[in-house]
Phi, psi and omega in degrees: 000316180295322179296321179295319178297317179298321179295317178297318179296318179295320179296319178298319179295321178295320178298318179297320178296316179297317179300316178296322179293321177296321176299318180299318179297315180298317180296317180295323175295321177297322177298318180296315180296324177297319179295320178294320179294331182297341181274349183280156180241002182296150173256005178270116190295335179292341178289351183249007185294138162202160185241127169243296177242351181283168181291320179230237183263019186297328180304314180293319179297316180295320176298319177300310184293314184290336180274347184242001178246148177276088184263126185285314186243122180273068179226150176222150173235129182226128178256153173069046187267355192055235181265012174075001179294319176246109186201164183288326192251001183295319179296322177298320177297310187284315184283316190250358175072023177294150175271141185227155175225118184238152184226134173214148184278353184260122176299320180299317180298314182290325176295321177296320178298311184294340177265001181286160181289343183260347185297319181281343184281337189234158184283078187234131173249152179222154183217133175269119179194140170272113192280134172226170177288341179283331186251349189296322181299313181294322180296315182294332176299331181295339181294330185076005182280150168299142181292347172270057181295164178290312183220138168238122183239122186241122179206083180246008173054042182196254185262044183306317182301314184290325175297317180296326179299333182278354184255038183295335179278344179272129184230065179296155177295320182233133175242128177244123180231145174271123177254157179260103183293341178299332180279359172082186186251002188261310190261138176276083188239156176218160167297151177298155182289133175213113182297344179257015185301128173227120187303317187289339180253345182290324176206136186302334187288340184069012182257352187257103182188162166068209186217163179281162175300317177301328178296312179295321180295322180296323179286312189282331177296328177285348179255011176090022180250155175235138172291129177248356175147175177231164178282165187290340179276352173075046175221337180246132178247145184242124178241144182229144176301133188301324182291348179266349181297151180209191182291346181261330178242112190237155179285149176225151176283164175298319180300319180283323186275335185298137172230135175290138179286134182262345182284153185243082185260359182297150181239156173262185185290350174264007180067029175254151180302132182265345178065019180288146177226168173053217184295338180300334180292329179293328182300327182291328183246024188304325185266008181279143185282149174224166175231130171285113189285349177270310183268339184083001181291136176269139181210184176239164181303324180297342182273000187290332182074212183282000000 
C-alpha cells in the first residue's frame, strides 16, 4: 500500500513539473509575440491579440496597453478569476512582475491557486469572497494597493455594473469589463441588482447576466475614462483614463468599438448547448427584466430593439 502511495505521489510530482515546464514554454512564446507586437503601429487593439493565460486574446491587448501608456503603479486587481489559471492578468504577473490581488467566490478555486507552483513565486494576494456592491469596497482595501492601480479587471457574470458603481474612488489606469453583447449596442442596460445573483441559476440559458457596452460606457465616460476597444470575441471591453491617451492608444465610440460575441454558450432547458447565435439568443430571454441605467426605466429584453 505504501509503495502504491509513493508511486502516486511521484507521479503527481512529475505532472506538476511537466505543467510548470509547459507554462514556461507558453510564457516564452508570449515574450516573443510581445516583441513582434512592439513593431506594429496599428491603433486597433485587436491587432495585438495573443493568448498565453487569458481566455482569448487579452494577454496581447494588455501587453500593448501597458507598454504604450504611462502607468504609475504596476498593480492589478482582478475579480472572478476562478483558480487564476485562465485570467487576464496572470501573464502580466509572470512576465512583468506586477503585483496582484485576486478575488473569487469559490473556496476550492482559491485553495487550488494557493497550492499551485506559481503562487509562492510571484507577488500575488488572493481573497475568497462572493462579491456584492455592499462588500467590494472593504475587500479591495485589504489589498493595500493605491487606488490608482494599474489595472482593474471585472468579470463576475452578474451584477458587474453595480459593483463598479461602488468603486468611484478607485481610478485604475486601465479598466477591463465583461459586457453582454446579447443586450446590443444601443441601450445602456443591466440586469436589475440582486446581491445573490448567480448567472447559472438566474436563467437556464446562461445568457442573462451583466450589462451592455453602452451601460459601462455611460458610467465610465463620466469618470474620465475612454473606451479604446473590445476583444475580437466580443465580450471584454477596455477603458483607459483619458489623460493617458496618446497617439498609440486612442478613444473609440461604442458604435466603433462594439463587437458581437461569436461564441455559442447558450443552454437549453436540459442544460445542453443550444448553439444559438446573434439575435436568436434574445428570444430565449425575451421576458427577462432589465434596467436602463441612465434613465432608470424598467424594461424587458424584448424591448431592446436593434
